[in-house]
C-alpha positions in Angstrom: 17.6 -4.4 2.1 13.6 -3.4 2.0 14.4 -0.4 0.0 16.8 -2.0 -2.4 14.3 -5.0 -3.1 11.4 -2.4 -3.6 13.2 -0.2 -5.9 14.5 -3.4 -8.0 11.4 -5.6 -8.0 8.1 -4.0 -6.8 5.5 -4.3 -9.6 2.7 -3.6 -7.0 2.6 0.2 -6.3 1.5 -0.4 -2.8 4.8 -2.2 -2.0 6.6 1.1 -1.8 4.7 1.3 1.7 7.0 -1.4 2.9 9.7 1.4 3.3 7.5 2.9 6.1 7.6 0.1 8.5 10.4 -1.1 10.7 10.9 -4.8 11.9 10.6 -6.7 8.9 11.6 -10.3 9.0 12.2 -12.4 5.8 10.7 -15.8 4.8 13.1 -15.6 1.8 14.9 -13.0 0.0 11.8 -12.0 -1.7 9.0 -12.0 0.9 9.1 -9.6 3.8 6.5 -10.1 6.8 5.7 -8.7 10.1 4.9 -11.1 12.8 2.0 -10.7 15.2 -0.3 -13.1 17.3 1.5 -16.2 15.5 0.7 -14.7 11.9 3.0 -13.6 9.2 1.4 -10.4 7.8 2.8 -10.2 4.1 2.3 -6.7 2.7 2.0 -6.8 -1.3 3.4 -9.3 -3.8 6.8 -10.8 -3.7 9.8 -8.7 -4.4 11.3 -10.8 -7.4 11.2 -10.9 -11.0 7.7 -12.2 -12.4 9.0 -15.6 -13.6 10.3 -16.1 -10.2 7.0 -15.6 -8.5 5.7 -19.2 -8.1 9.1 -20.3 -6.4 9.3 -17.5 -4.2 5.6 -17.9 -3.0 6.1 -21.7 -2.7 9.3 -21.2 -0.6 7.9 -18.6 1.6 4.7 -20.6 2.6 6.6 -23.7 3.2 9.0 -21.6 5.6 6.3 -19.8 7.5 4.1 -22.9 7.9 7.1 -24.9 9.2 7.4 -22.3 11.8 3.6 -22.8 12.6 2.8 -19.3 11.6 -0.7 -18.5 10.0 -0.1 -16.4 6.8 -2.0 -13.5 5.4 -1.0 -11.9 2.1 -2.5 -8.4 2.1 -3.3 -6.3 -1.1 -1.7 -8.9 -3.6 -2.4 -8.7 -7.3 -4.4 -11.1 -9.3 -1.4 -13.3 -10.2 -0.2 -13.9 -6.8 -3.8 -14.4 -5.6 -4.2 -17.1 -8.3 -0.9 -18.9 -7.3 -1.9 -18.6 -3.7 -5.3 -20.2 -4.5 -3.6 -23.1 -6.2 -1.4 -23.7 -3.2 -4.3 -24.1 -0.9 -4.9 -20.6 0.2 -8.3 -19.0 0.7 -8.3 -15.8 -1.5 -10.7 -12.8 -1.1 -10.9 -9.9 -3.5 -11.0 -6.8 -1.6 -11.1 -4.0 -4.3 -9.4 -2.4 -7.4 -6.8 -0.1 -8.1 -7.1 2.4 -10.9 -4.0 2.2 -13.3 -3.3 4.9 -15.9 -1.4 4.2 -19.2 0.4 7.5 -19.4 1.5 6.8 -23.0 -2.2 7.1 -24.1 -4.5 8.5 -21.2 -6.3 11.8 -21.8 -9.1 13.2 -19.7 -12.2 11.5 -20.8 -14.5 13.2 -23.2 -18.2 12.8 -23.8 -20.5 11.5 -21.3 -18.1 9.4 -19.4 -16.0 12.5 -18.4 -18.8 15.0 -17.7 -18.4 14.9 -14.1 -14.6 15.4 -14.2 -14.8 18.2 -16.7 -17.3 19.9 -14.4 -15.0 19.8 -11.6 -11.9 21.0 -13.7 -14.1 23.9 -14.9 -15.1 25.0 -11.6 -11.3 24.8 -10.2 -10.3 27.0 -13.3 -13.0 29.6 -12.6 -12.1 29.8 -9.0 -8.4 30.6 -10.2 -6.7 27.1 -9.1 -3.3 26.6 -10.6 -1.0 23.5 -10.4 2.6 23.2 -10.3 5.4 21.1 -8.8 6.0 21.4 -5.1 8.9 23.7 -3.9 10.9 23.4 -0.7 9.7 26.9 0.2 6.0 25.6 0.5 6.8 23.3 3.4 5.1 25.6 6.2 2.1 26.2 3.9 1.8 22.6 3.0 2.0 21.5 6.7 -0.9 24.0 7.5 -3.0 22.3 4.6 -2.2 18.7 6.0 -3.5 19.9 9.6 -6.5 21.5 8.3 -7.3 18.4 6.1 -6.7 16.0 9.1 -8.8 18.1 11.5 -11.8 17.8 9.1 -11.4 14.0 8.8 -14.0 13.2 11.7 -11.8 10.7 13.1 -8.4 10.6 14.6 -5.6 10.5 11.6 -3.9 7.2 11.2 -0.4 6.9 13.3 0.4 3.4 11.7 3.1 3.0 9.1 0.4 3.4 6.4 -0.4 6.9 7.7 -0.4 10.0 5.5 3.2 11.3 5.3 4.1 12.9 2.1 7.5 14.2 3.4 8.7 10.8 4.5 11.4 9.5 2.2 10.8 12.7 0.2 13.8 12.6 -1.7 12.4 9.6 -3.5 9.1 11.4 -4.3 7.7 13.8 -6.7 5.1 16.3 -5.0 2.7 18.6 -6.5 0.4 21.3 -5.4 -2.7 23.3 -6.5 -2.7 26.9 -5.3 -5.2 29.8 -5.4 -4.0 33.2 -4.8 -0.8 32.0 -3.3 -2.5 29.5 -1.0 -1.9 25.7 -1.1 -5.4 24.1 -1.6 -4.3 20.5 -2.5 -1.1 18.5 -2.3 -0.1 15.1 -3.8 2.8 13.1 -3.3 3.9 10.5 -5.9 6.0 7.4 -4.9 8.4 5.7 -7.5 7.7 2.2 -9.0 10.7 1.8 -11.3 10.2 -1.8 -12.2 7.0 -0.8 -14.0 8.4 2.7 -15.1 5.6 4.4 -13.0 4.5 6.3 -9.9 1.8 5.7 -7.4 -0.1 9.0 -6.2 0.2 7.6 -2.7 -1.0 10.8 -0.7 -4.0 13.1 -1.7 -4.6 15.9 0.7 -6.8 19.0 0.3 -8.1 21.8 2.6 -11.9 21.2 3.7 -12.6 24.6 2.3 -10.6 24.1 -1.1 -12.5 25.3 -3.9 -14.8 22.6 -5.8 -12.4 20.5 -8.3 -9.0 21.7 -6.7 -8.0 17.9 -6.1 -9.3 16.6 -9.4 -7.3 19.4 -11.2 -4.4 18.5 -9.0 -4.6 14.8 -10.1 -5.0 15.5 -13.8 -2.1 18.0 -13.8 0.3 15.4 -11.9 -0.8 12.7 -14.4 0.3 15.1 -17.2 3.5 16.0 -15.6 4.4 12.4 -15.1 3.9 11.6 -18.6 5.9 14.5 -19.8 8.7 13.3 -17.7 8.9 10.0 -19.3 6.7 7.8 -17.0 4.7 5.1 -18.4 2.1 4.2 -15.9 0.5 5.8 -12.6 -1.8 4.5 -10.1 -4.3 6.2 -7.6 -5.4 4.7 -4.4 -7.2 1.3 -4.0 -11.1 1.5 -4.3 -12.0 -1.0 -1.4 -14.9 -3.2 -2.1 -15.0 -2.4 -5.7 -16.7 -5.2 -7.8 -16.0 -7.7 -4.9 -18.8 -10.0 -6.3 -16.3 -11.0 -8.8 -14.4 -13.5 -6.8 -11.9 -16.0 -7.5 -13.4 -18.8 -5.4 -16.8 -19.9 -4.4 -16.1 -19.8 -0.8 -15.1 -16.1 -1.0 -18.5 -14.9 0.0 -18.5 -16.9 3.2 -15.0 -15.4 3.9 -16.2 -11.9 3.3 -18.9 -12.4 5.9 -16.3 -13.8 8.2 -14.0 -11.0 7.6 -16.6 -8.1 8.1 -15.1 -7.1 11.3 -11.7 -6.4 9.4 -13.6 -4.5 6.8 -15.6 -2.4 9.4 -12.3 -1.6 11.4 -10.5 -0.2 8.3 -13.7 1.5 7.2 -13.6 3.4 10.4 -9.8 4.4 9.9 -9.7 5.1 6.3 -11.9 7.2 4.1 -13.5 4.5 2.0 -16.9 5.9 1.5 -17.5 7.3 -1.8 -13.8 6.7 -2.9 -14.7 4.3 -5.9 -16.9 6.9 -7.3 -14.1 9.6 -6.9 -11.4 7.4 -8.6 -13.7 6.3 -11.4 -14.5 9.9 -12.7 -10.9 9.8 -14.0 -11.7 7.0 -16.2 -8.4 5.0 -15.8 -7.0 2.8 -18.4 -7.6 -0.3 -16.2 -8.4 -1.3 -12.8 -5.8 -3.9 -11.2 -7.6 -6.1 -8.6 -6.4 -6.5 -5.0 -6.7 -9.5 -2.8 -5.9 -10.9 0.6 -5.1 -14.5 0.8 -4.9 -16.7 3.9 -3.3 -20.0 4.9 -5.1 -22.0 6.7 -8.0 -21.3 4.9 -10.1 -19.5 7.4 -9.3 -16.1 8.7 -9.2 -16.6 12.4 -9.5 -14.2 15.2 -5.7 -14.4 15.4 -5.4 -13.3 11.9 -7.6 -10.4 12.4 -5.9 -9.4 15.6 -2.5 -9.5 13.8 -3.8 -7.2 10.9 -5.1 -4.7 13.6 -1.8 -4.8 15.3 0.3 -4.3 12.4 -1.4 -2.2 9.8 
């Protein structure tokens, strides 16, 4: 049921990640959740048509609170966040996600694009080329992934949000950057049919890859997707980007209370400098991402539930 709902209704690119976890329960036919520590963790926006969103959210909050569960909506978009705030939830902006309108986007020119151009030129000078992934690349790709993980400086995530470009690979489109036949970078894109788009979900590069190899792979992937008829693409969320722009006054206090969660994920995922990396592509827009809580204070139980499920 998850895969079918995601394929038909997901408008949030992060919703594709629902396919990687087991044990989903349903508050209604649009809101799957994982339960831990008496908390319902809802990942992404409700899986329904946009006009049905208010009713789906009302029904889910009512059903979950009737079971005396705390509710935490994670990485939802602004529309869901505003609806949740209207229904008594506390809402906290946690970052922004770059979106590319593939019908118009081109690599930036002039001063805004100087850093990206420098990276692309360095990669081209080093002999880096890009192309779609082929099944014969598997062994090399696995070696590149192992090299990348070894250089992280921390254990790689093993949760359902782990880097896993070959899971559900039949759904995906993969691209590689190579030099002299060696894979230097690998990108995996997951489909978001409801928005005629693709989420560049996994971006992997060897630690000794030539400068600009990953940037060249991103630009080439965006072009390949546009040429295939896609209208939209997203890169990963830039955590903490513009978090001073909140929907609620109490968000500052909530952000302070939620610092342990931010610190926890900061140790597990490469947040540092990610916003700068993503901004160099000068996306068409940035989509805000939020968490929402009910009751309105993120209690230790909510924090434990997040750490247990994500």
